[in-house]
Every structure is written in C-alpha cells, then in structure tokens.
C-alpha positions as a printed Julia matrix, in Angstrom:
313×3 Matrix{Float64}:
 -25.9    -4.87    2.19
 -26.75   -1.65    3.67
 -30.65   -2.84    4.92
 -29.65   -2.23    8.77
 -28.2     1.0     7.99
 -30.87    2.16    5.82
 -33.41    1.05    8.75
 -31.21    3.46   11.04
 -31.49    6.3     9.05
 -34.81    6.1     8.13
 -35.3     6.72   11.68
 -33.32   10.0    11.84
 -36.34   12.27    9.93
 -39.52   11.93    8.33
 -39.1    10.19    4.93
 -38.83   12.77    2.22
 -39.45   11.33   -1.97
 -37.09   14.16   -3.28
 -33.54   12.25   -4.52
 -30.28   13.37   -4.85
 -28.98   12.54   -8.05
 -24.87   11.4    -8.95
 -23.72   13.08   -5.93
 -24.31   14.75   -2.34
 -23.11   17.89   -2.99
 -26.21   19.48   -4.21
 -27.51   18.97   -1.11
 -25.22   21.59    0.61
 -25.85   25.05    1.04
 -23.54   28.08    1.93
 -25.69   30.29    3.91
 -28.96   28.97    5.89
 -29.51   25.12    7.01
 -28.86   22.25    9.59
 -25.71   21.97    9.83
 -24.17   18.47   10.51
 -21.8    18.3    13.69
 -19.99   14.97   14.16
 -22.29   14.26   17.42
 -25.28   13.67   15.17
 -23.39   11.45   12.54
 -21.21    9.13   15.34
 -23.97    6.42   15.59
 -24.53    6.16   12.03
 -20.67    5.86   10.89
 -19.92    3.4    13.51
 -22.91    1.56   12.08
 -21.6     2.23    8.5
 -18.58    0.33    9.1
 -19.91   -2.73   11.03
 -22.2    -2.9     7.75
 -19.16   -3.24    5.59
 -17.79   -5.35    8.13
 -20.6    -8.01    8.04
 -20.26   -7.77    4.14
 -17.05   -9.21    4.54
 -15.49   -5.9     2.99
 -11.75   -5.39    4.03
 -11.39   -3.56    7.31
  -9.02   -1.19    5.54
 -11.28   -0.38    2.75
 -14.49   -0.29    5.26
 -12.38    2.31    7.35
 -11.72    4.21    4.25
 -15.37    4.53    3.16
 -16.24    6.04    6.6
 -13.34    8.45    6.36
 -14.83    9.68    2.7
 -18.52   10.03    4.25
 -17.41   11.76    7.09
 -15.53   14.23    5.16
 -18.13   14.55    3.19
 -20.61   15.45    5.32
 -18.86   16.95    8.73
 -19.45   20.85    9.3
 -21.58   21.21    5.95
 -24.86   22.55    5.87
 -28.04   20.49    4.07
 -30.33   22.49    2.08
 -34.17   22.6     3.41
 -35.03   20.64    0.24
 -33.41   16.94    1.89
 -33.69   14.89    4.68
 -30.81   14.38    6.32
 -30.95   10.42    5.22
 -31.1    11.16    1.81
 -27.72   12.79    2.11
 -25.92   10.41    4.44
 -27.35    7.71    1.97
 -25.58   10.25   -1.19
 -22.41   10.23    0.66
 -22.25    6.36    1.09
 -22.5     6.01   -2.73
 -20.39    8.08   -3.42
 -17.82    6.67   -1.18
 -18.65    3.44   -2.25
 -18.76    4.14   -6.33
 -14.97    5.88   -5.34
 -14.27    2.14   -3.81
 -14.79    0.32   -6.4
 -13.52    2.32   -9.36
  -9.83    1.53   -9.87
  -7.13    1.85  -12.89
  -9.65    1.13  -16.25
  -8.18   -1.74  -18.69
  -9.89   -1.68  -21.83
  -9.66   -5.66  -22.18
 -11.09   -5.5   -25.65
  -8.72   -3.22  -27.04
  -5.44   -4.85  -25.65
  -6.61   -7.7   -27.45
  -6.98   -6.09  -30.54
  -4.0    -3.73  -30.24
  -1.81   -7.24  -29.12
   0.79   -9.95  -31.23
  -0.85  -12.81  -31.62
  -0.93  -14.92  -30.12
  -2.07  -13.23  -26.77
  -2.07  -15.41  -24.14
  -3.71  -15.09  -20.08
  -2.89  -17.29  -17.76
  -5.52  -17.58  -14.89
  -4.88  -18.14  -11.58
  -6.68  -18.6    -7.74
  -7.67  -21.18   -5.42
  -9.7   -24.28   -5.93
 -13.26  -23.82   -6.11
 -13.42  -20.33   -7.8
 -14.73  -21.31  -10.76
 -11.41  -20.58  -12.57
 -11.99  -23.48  -15.27
 -15.51  -22.42  -16.28
 -14.36  -18.41  -16.33
 -11.38  -19.72  -18.9
 -14.53  -21.18  -20.98
 -16.31  -18.29  -20.69
 -13.17  -16.06  -21.63
 -12.98  -18.46  -24.88
 -16.44  -17.88  -26.03
 -16.08  -14.15  -25.52
 -13.22  -13.58  -27.64
 -14.13  -16.21  -30.14
 -17.57  -14.72  -30.43
 -15.12  -11.51  -31.59
 -13.73  -13.53  -34.39
 -10.49  -14.46  -32.34
  -9.16  -18.65  -32.72
  -8.06  -20.0   -29.33
  -6.48  -22.29  -27.79
  -6.85  -23.76  -24.27
  -3.72  -25.01  -22.12
  -4.26  -27.58  -19.78
  -1.7   -26.69  -17.02
  -3.59  -27.91  -14.05
  -1.64  -31.09  -14.08
  -2.11  -32.11  -10.45
  -5.68  -33.39  -10.66
  -7.21  -35.82  -13.48
 -10.62  -33.88  -12.82
  -8.97  -30.68  -13.86
  -7.9   -32.39  -17.1
 -11.18  -34.11  -18.11
 -12.89  -30.51  -17.2
 -10.94  -27.94  -19.66
 -10.95  -31.07  -21.75
 -15.22  -31.24  -21.65
 -15.02  -27.61  -22.06
 -12.82  -27.71  -25.15
 -15.27  -29.89  -26.87
 -18.34  -27.99  -26.19
 -16.56  -24.99  -27.61
 -14.81  -26.19  -30.68
 -11.29  -25.13  -29.28
  -8.26  -27.58  -28.79
  -6.88  -28.1   -25.71
  -3.42  -28.98  -24.79
  -2.62  -31.25  -22.68
  -0.24  -33.6   -21.01
  -0.65  -36.52  -18.47
  -1.71  -35.99  -14.84
   1.45  -34.96  -12.92
   3.25  -33.49  -15.43
   4.86  -30.3   -16.04
   2.38  -27.38  -15.66
   5.2   -25.19  -17.53
   5.73  -27.5   -20.53
   1.82  -27.86  -21.17
   1.74  -24.03  -21.74
   5.07  -23.8   -23.81
   3.6   -26.4   -25.74
   0.21  -24.8   -26.41
   1.84  -21.48  -27.15
   3.91  -23.63  -29.74
   0.7   -25.06  -31.27
  -0.9   -21.71  -31.35
   2.21  -20.23  -33.0
   2.28  -22.61  -35.62
  -1.6   -23.02  -36.51
  -1.97  -19.58  -36.52
  -4.33  -19.29  -33.52
  -4.66  -15.92  -31.59
  -5.8   -16.9   -28.37
  -4.2   -19.02  -25.36
  -5.67  -19.42  -22.4
  -3.5   -21.13  -19.51
  -4.99  -23.1   -16.71
  -3.11  -23.54  -13.22
  -3.13  -25.59  -10.44
  -5.65  -24.03   -7.64
  -4.44  -25.15   -4.21
  -4.56  -22.5    -1.12
  -2.24  -19.36   -1.98
  -0.18  -20.71    1.1
   0.92  -23.21   -0.82
   4.83  -22.38   -1.54
   5.12  -25.49   -4.12
   2.02  -23.89   -5.85
   3.23  -20.21   -5.89
   6.77  -21.31   -7.0
   4.71  -23.55   -9.9
   3.37  -20.45  -10.68
   6.42  -18.64  -10.95
   7.67  -21.02  -13.55
   4.87  -21.32  -15.98
   5.06  -17.49  -15.91
   8.99  -17.31  -16.42
   8.31  -20.05  -19.4
   5.64  -18.92  -20.98
   5.51  -15.38  -20.27
   2.27  -14.29  -20.58
   0.54  -11.17  -21.96
  -2.09  -10.95  -18.68
  -2.33  -12.92  -15.51
  -5.95  -12.63  -14.33
  -6.53  -13.46  -10.6
  -9.95  -15.39  -10.85
 -11.78  -14.82   -7.29
 -15.04  -15.97   -5.72
 -17.51  -13.14   -4.84
 -18.41  -15.52   -1.93
 -15.28  -15.76   -0.3
 -15.17  -12.24    1.12
 -11.93  -11.29    2.92
 -10.43  -15.17    2.1
 -10.64  -14.24   -1.56
  -8.75  -10.36   -0.68
  -5.71  -12.46    1.09
  -5.75  -14.86   -1.69
  -5.62  -11.93   -4.51
  -2.71  -10.3    -2.14
  -0.79  -13.58   -2.18
  -1.09  -14.15   -5.97
   0.11  -10.78   -6.52
   2.82  -10.93   -4.35
   4.23  -14.08   -6.01
   3.3   -13.75  -10.18
   2.29  -10.4   -10.2
  -1.83   -9.35  -11.2
  -2.86   -7.26  -13.95
  -6.74   -7.8   -13.45
  -9.28   -9.65  -11.44
 -12.54  -11.64  -12.57
 -15.11  -11.62   -9.76
 -17.55  -15.15  -10.6
 -20.48  -15.7    -8.49
 -21.85  -12.36   -8.46
 -25.44  -13.52   -8.96
 -24.91  -15.55   -5.5
 -23.03  -13.11   -3.38
 -25.76  -11.68   -1.21
 -22.96   -9.24    1.16
 -20.97   -7.85   -1.77
 -17.49   -7.41   -0.06
 -15.56   -8.79   -2.46
 -16.46   -6.71   -4.92
 -15.77   -3.91   -2.97
 -12.18   -5.25   -1.81
 -10.41   -7.19   -3.97
  -9.48   -5.0    -6.67
  -8.91   -2.32   -4.25
  -7.03   -4.41   -2.24
  -4.3    -5.21   -5.1
  -5.14   -2.01   -7.13
  -5.54   -4.02  -10.09
  -8.84   -3.46  -12.3
 -11.98   -5.06  -11.95
 -12.14   -6.95  -15.58
 -15.24   -8.98  -15.78
 -18.07  -10.61  -13.26
 -19.58  -13.74  -13.4
 -22.94  -13.6   -13.42
 -24.35  -17.3   -13.9
 -23.15  -20.9   -14.87
 -23.41  -20.67  -19.19
 -20.36  -19.41  -21.46
 -22.41  -16.09  -21.84
 -22.71  -15.43  -18.43
 -19.7   -13.05  -17.96
 -20.24   -8.96  -18.23
 -17.8    -6.57  -18.04
 -17.55   -4.76  -14.78
 -19.23   -1.84  -14.28
 -18.96    0.55  -10.94
 -21.99    2.01  -11.21
 -23.87   -1.39  -11.79
 -22.21   -2.82   -8.52
 -23.25    0.16   -6.6
 -26.87    0.3    -7.53
 -27.06   -3.75   -6.91
 -25.28   -3.16   -3.19
 -27.57   -0.52   -2.71
 -30.35   -2.81   -3.72
 -31.41   -0.7    -6.44
C-alpha cells in the first residue's frame, strides 16, 4: 500500500538497520538532535496523502492520518540512533493503527450473555459476499456449541433463495424461506418464531443486496428491522470496493443503524483502503474479516495485524 512512499523515504538518508518498536516516541530527544522542520516533511506529507487516496482511503480519514503524522513529527528532535525515514514510517504506522482502532465489541461474550434466540440482520449491496458471510457466521457459532437457523429474507432474487438453501444443506441447519417476491419481514418473523419454538440459539437474517441508493430497498430494510427487532445489524462490505463501500456503509447506518462491520475479500485486497475507512467513517467496530472462500475463512479483526499487512510486514 505504501510502496511509493517507502521509496521516497528511503532516499532521505542512509539506511539504518535499527528499528523503532511500537511508537516513534523513543526516537525523540529533548537535547541534541536533528530537529524536524515543516519544510523537510512537506513533500512526504503530500506523498502520504496521495498514497492513501490511491489506496481508496476516504479523504477525511487520509487527512486525519496526515495530520497525526505531522503533529507527531513537527518540531521534534531525532536521536542520532535513528534515521529520518525510520521515524517517519513509525509515525505513519502509529497513525494508521489509531485510525483502524474503533470501539471494540466482544462478539462472543455478547452472544454468550444474550437471551436466546439471538438474531443478527446482515445488510449490504450485491456482490459483497453477504450470504457466504452468513454461512461462515453459522459455522462459527455452531463450532461454539450454538444451534442456529437462517432466514432467507432476500426474496427479491430466486438465486438468493437457492444460495442460502445450499449453504443450509451443507451446514446441516434449517433455512426458513418463502416464495420469490414474498414479504422479507414475514420471513424474518417466521424464522424467529421457528427458533423460539425449536429452542434454536441464533437466527441469521439475510437481506436483499441492491444498491444503497435504492429507496425501496432501504424501506424494506427498515421494515425487517421493525418486525424482527434484531439484536445486531451488521454491514457486510467488500474490501475491494474502496470508497464505494464507505458510502454504502454510511447509507445503511443512516437508514437502519449498524452495530458492526464485516469486511470480505480481505485476502484479495491489494490496497487496504476499505479496512482503513469503513469502520472509521461510520464509527462502528470492525468485527471480522473474510480471508477466503471456505466456511472457516473468517477471522476476528485485529488492528495490529491489519497495520502489518498494509505495510507489507
């Protein structure tokens, strides 16, 4: 993600093999040292902003990271033990780590302590891997000893009904579905009734994935929320969508409110801007990331891991 910027930094001074650990602060001294002037880092800050925008980081997030790096460096004196590029990169890592960290939700603890059935409504646009993510979540809760049912509330497409039934068959769980074109809220309601009657622990509600600008879709989402009263609403975003995913998340947050985000296709995301922007833009925690096609390929989001990944190590 920051290859161009790293090349720029490598030309500032001779390379040093020493590394700054968690924070750049240890590189600064109060006494003798090379003072960082704004004129020295103007170009670097500009290149940083360009690198972030090229990686599909949302402009407000890019500017916030840029400003934090500037505040960390400006007017400080660098110890002779460290090179300028090391200190700048450490400051950048710190700023990125800060941007990635949002409010934390202990999903497993929340599920454990909640009244059952615990219902989760999944929202997002077509093509993000939402239904596959629901299947991954089903596998995850089942591995923890919970029983679950799937609600096929995407009644807009016949293909969606077939897809969720296929996942249900593979997982050995019940999929509650009606015919194509039926009321999505009624499906969610029936799934909750089924779970209540059969003692199921978790209900995972699929929803239609048309564009976030579709007013009918948003009205539909609001009705499902009103009828099902889900315990959580999770936005499923595509890491490859960049700024589009940020705008999608904002619209769903405005319409139905979000409790968290799952980012899919992180294994294929060469830029990383989605992870850096979505949770920050809506102020909601990143819960999980999809790391592959198999049901087991979903991991808890970790800001430290993502920071290392963005920097290539």
